[in-house]
C-alpha positions, -999 to 999 in steps of 0.1 A, spaced: 0 0 0 17 32 -12 2 65 -3 16 99 5 8 127 29 -16 151 12 -30 125 -11 -67 120 -15 -79 84 -15 -111 65 -14 -112 36 10 -135 8 20 -129 2 57 -142 -22 82 -144 -8 117 -139 -26 150 -176 -35 152 -175 -51 117 -194 -22 100 -181 -16 64 -180 20 51 -167 38 21 -149 71 27 -129 97 8 -100 109 29 -70 131 27 -39 115 43 -23 136 70 2 111 83 12 74 82 29 56 111 29 23 129 1 8 108 -22 38 112 -33 64 88 -42 98 102 -65 115 78 -93 140 74 -126 125 63 -137 147 34 -174 140 40 -175 152 76 -143 173 77 -134 154 109 -100 140 117 -99 102 118 -74 74 124 -76 43 103 -58 10 109 -41 -1 77 -50 -37 85 -87 -28 84 -87 -11 50 -103 -37 26 -97 -17 -6 -84 17 -16 -81 38 -47 -61 69 -54 -82 99 -66 -72 109 -101 -52 141 -102 -69 171 -117 -53 183 -150 -48 219 -157 -52 232 -193 
């Protein structure tokens, strides 16, 4: 899993209760198997366990003409 600080990604995540959600996040930091991020839906800071991310996709970069 290769992602960078500042990158926007979309994840499918399973929380500790087993609930699966899809979120668009902006990565703030990656350390010790955790991703600190801002949830772009709520604007709230979140921490995600890398081991609980079921799928992820990098958002395409916007092109400037």
